[in-house]
Each structure stands twice: as structure tokens, then as C-alpha cells.
C-alpha positions, -999 to 999 in steps of 0.1 A, spaced: 48 462 509 27 429 517 41 408 543 61 374 534 45 340 539 60 322 567 80 292 561 57 270 586 26 257 573 -3 278 573 -26 255 596 0 258 626 -23 278 648 -27 316 655 8 325 640 -7 320 607 -24 348 587 -51 324 576 -56 308 609 -90 326 609 -103 308 577 -121 278 591 -157 269 593 -176 282 622 -210 282 643 -238 306 634 -230 330 662 -195 329 654 -203 339 617 -225 369 630 -192 378 650 -171 373 618 -194 397 600 -195 423 629 -156 422 631 -149 425 593 -173 459 595 -155 470 623 -120 463 607 -130 478 571 -152 505 581 -129 530 563 -137 514 531 -172 498 538 -187 531 553 -184 553 522 -192 524 501 -225 520 524 -234 557 521 -232 555 480 -252 523 485 -282 542 501 -278 575 485 -298 571 455 -330 559 469 -331 591 490 -323 615 464 -345 600 439 -374 608 466 -362 642 473 -359 651 436 -393 640 429 -407 661 458 -388 691 445 -400 685 410 -435 682 419 -438 710 443 -418 731 418 -447 725 394 -473 731 419 -486 696 410 -506 673 435 -488 642 426 -459 629 409 -461 625 371 -458 590 353 -424 600 338 -408 605 373 -416 568 380 -384 556 363 -362 575 387 -368 545 413 -353 523 387 -323 544 381 -318 546 421 -319 511 422 -294 507 394 -274 534 406 -270 513 441 -257 481 426 -225 497 419 -213 503 454 -230 470 465 -211 451 439 -178 468 454 -190 461 492 -191 423 481 -154 421 469 -143 443 496 -159 421 524 -147 388 507 -110 402 502 -111 417 537 -118 386 555 -98 361 534 -67 387 533 -72 408 562 -36 425 557 -45 432 522 -60 465 518 -79 478 489 -90 516 483 -123 531 473 -118 535 440 -99 504 432 -130 484 446 -153 503 425 -131 497 395 -127 458 400 -165 457 405 -173 475 374 -162 448 353 -186 422 367 -216 448 374 -237 442 343 -239 406 349 -249 410 387 -277 437 378 -291 413 349 -288 386 372 -308 402 399 -333 417 373 -337 380 364 -346 367 398 -368 395 405 -388 388 374 -390 352 383 -404 363 417 -430 384 403 -442 353 380 -443 333 409 -461 358 429 -487 366 405 -513 341 414 -513 355 451 -519 390 436 -549 377 419 -562 366 452 -552 401 470 -566 420 444 -595 399 429 -608 409 392 -638 395 375 -626 358 378 -650 330 376 -659 317 408 -652 280 395 -615 291 392 -610 299 428 -598 264 440 -572 263 415 -560 299 421 -556 291 457 -536 263 450 -514 282 425 -510 311 448 -498 288 477 -475 268 452 -462 301 441 -457 316 476 -436 287 486 -416 286 454 -410 325 459 -399 318 494 -375 290 486 -358 312 455 -355 343 475 -336 322 502 -316 297 483 -306 326 460 -288 347 484 -256 339 476 -258 348 438 -243 381 442 -209 368 457 -211 338 431 -215 365 402 -187 387 415 -163 360 425 -171 329 404 -182 347 373 -211 328 368 -247 346 362 -284 337 353 -292 301 358 -257 292 363 -254 318 394 -290 305 408 -282 269 404 -247 273 419 -263 291 449 -288 264 453 -263 240 454 -240 257 481 -271 263 503 -286 227 500 -263 210 523 -269 207 560 -241 217 584 -256 202 613 -290 181 610 -318 180 635 -344 205 646 -336 236 642 -300 222 629 -278 241 613 -284 251 578 -274 277 553 -311 289 551 -316 290 592 -286 313 586 -300 336 564 -332 339 586 -305 348 612 -288 374 591 -325 392 583 -333 398 617 -311 430 619 -324 443 586 -360 437 597 -355 456 630 -341 485 611 -366 486 589 -393 480 611 -381 507 631 -379 533 604 -415 523 591 -427 525 626 -414 562 631 -424 572 597 -461 560 605 -462 583 635 -449 611 616 -476 606 589 -503 604 614 -493 634 630 -494 652 596 -521 637 579 -538 615 602 -532 585 578 -505 556 580 -482 559 552 -495 531 529 -528 550 529 -513 581 513 -508 587 476 -485 616 478 -475 642 507 -443 661 502 -435 660 539 -442 625 542 -421 617 511 -390 638 527 -394 621 559 -393 585 540 -362 596 524 -347 609 556 -357 576 577 -350 550 553 -315 564 544 -299 551 575 -320 521 576 -309 512 541 -272 523 549 -271 500 581 -290 468 565 -269 471 533 -234 469 552 -249 441 574 -264 419 548 -234 423 524 -210 412 552 -234 386 565 -240 369 529 -203 370 521 -193 354 553 -223 329 546 -209 322 509 -175 315 523 -189 293 550 -207 273 524 -176 267 502 -154 257 531 -181 234 543 -188 215 511 -156 220 489 -131 226 516 -124 260 504 -102 270 534 -79 242 529 -75 252 492 -64 288 504 -42 273 527 -25 252 503 -21 282 479 -7 304 508 21 279 510 31 278 474 24 314 464 36 350 476 8 375 488 22 395 463 10 375 434 -26 376 419 -47 354 441 -61 323 425 -88 315 453 -115 326 430 -104 302 403 -118 273 423 -157 275 411 -165 239 408 
């Protein structure tokens, strides 16, 4: 049974079940993400495994099919397997968003694996479509840069404009990638999608928590969050390159197809994606709540509701979207 809300005001110190809901510094935000992963590991661990598993299964399945047919490389009809793997990984990722936000705001309210997946399923199509829209926008912005990297029969007189377009597209793509980091929790919690979710994320990420250089801005906190995934993927890639050199004498990016290297990729990238997915999901959820607390007084809103509503009732904290 859920605990009853104490009669004292929720903001009277540590006795309150919501005393932890307050703005924090960047390092405190990282501590919150770590503590959340540690306290909800029984739920987040299987969700993280389900999130990382499809990519490795797709690579393994392609190797099995190619080697079973004695081919020298994967046929074109197997390429959609990677898209299917990405789509399959979005469901547990959406459930992780719900689990992390619920786990921080209501630490005494536990939800199970199937309940989190069931609640995530209703919002999953909007999350997938919005993410595809952002990916398509990023590809369009980076097309001039791809033209420079892979030059074609372009007239020499167009070199200058293409360079300018490539630089502008790269800056816009970096801006979009950073300032749309909050789109997943916005889609899942606030039920916004496409341009509304992107605009909402940019609006929450824009204010500076503390001015100066480097200051305390949401974008700098995103870069701080990305240190852990970058280290994980860099370590996995370095180990994979070492394996590829020992087997074929070439780096991974120089290979078209090799069954042993592809299987090593499936084995090494699985723990990297598993750990990086859990960390990013918890960190982005904490950043989303932090931005709402800083710009909208979200912590005060939840505390006020805790005084007037029982924890056994349906929480209305997600209703404050504007």
C-alpha cells in the first residue's frame, strides 16, 4: 500500500518524501542519475538489456544467413534488419524514460517491467515518428557536408557556396542535436510530438542556469552527460579495431564484411549500448526535470499537489505542460 502524505508541509526538510525534488548543480545531477540507476536497477536492468539486444541480434542474424548461404557479403534484402532492430529498441527505451522519471519523483512508488512497457506502448508511435523526423532533418542539414567529404562532378565555381552551406548545416545540426535532447521525455510525459516537441525542448534548453564562462547551461550539462557514452563507445571501438587488425590486418571501417569481425562487433557493442543507454536515459530524464524546475517551478508544483492529493490517486504532475 502506498504511504500516506504527512500532514506537515512537504517542504519542511528531509522528513518530506519530496525533499529531494529541488534544483541542483551539474555534479549533483550526475549523482542523482547514478543513485536512480542504483535504486531502480531491478527494473532498469532488463529494460536496458532489451534496448541493447536488437542491434546485436540483427548483426548475428545477418552473419548466420550469409554464412549459411556461402555468400561473400550481406545481400541488400537484409539491410532493413538494422531499421527493424532500431524500431524494436525504442519500446524499452520509452519504458526507461517513464521508469526513471517516475522513480525520481515518486521514489516510494514502484512499477513493474510489464507495467512500464504497457504504459510506454501508448506513446511509442509518437516517439518513433518524432525521432525519425529529427534524424531526417539532421540528414538534410548534413548533406552539403557529405558533398564535400564525397565530392562528385560539381563545378569548381560552386565550391565556395557549398563550403558555406556545409558549415551552416553542421552548426545547425549540432544545435538541433543538443537542443532536442529533451524530446523523448517531452513526448512521453507531455504528449507533444514533431515540431511542438522540438520547440518545447529548445525552449527548456535555452535559459542559462548560471551565466558566465563556462557557466551552467543545459547544453553544457548535455555535453557532460555524453562523456560516459563517448568513453564506452570509444573503448569498444578500440577493442574492435584491435580484433580486426589481428584477424584481417585492416581496421573495422576498412572492411566490407567479415563474419568474425561482425560477430565481435555484436559482442562488444552490446555492453556499450546497454550501459550508455541506461546512463543517457537517466541523465536526460534528470536534465528534463531540472529544466522544468528551473524555468517553471515544477518542484513547487509537485509539492503543492502532494499536499492536496493522496499518493494513491493518479498523479497530475504530467498535466502541467505549458
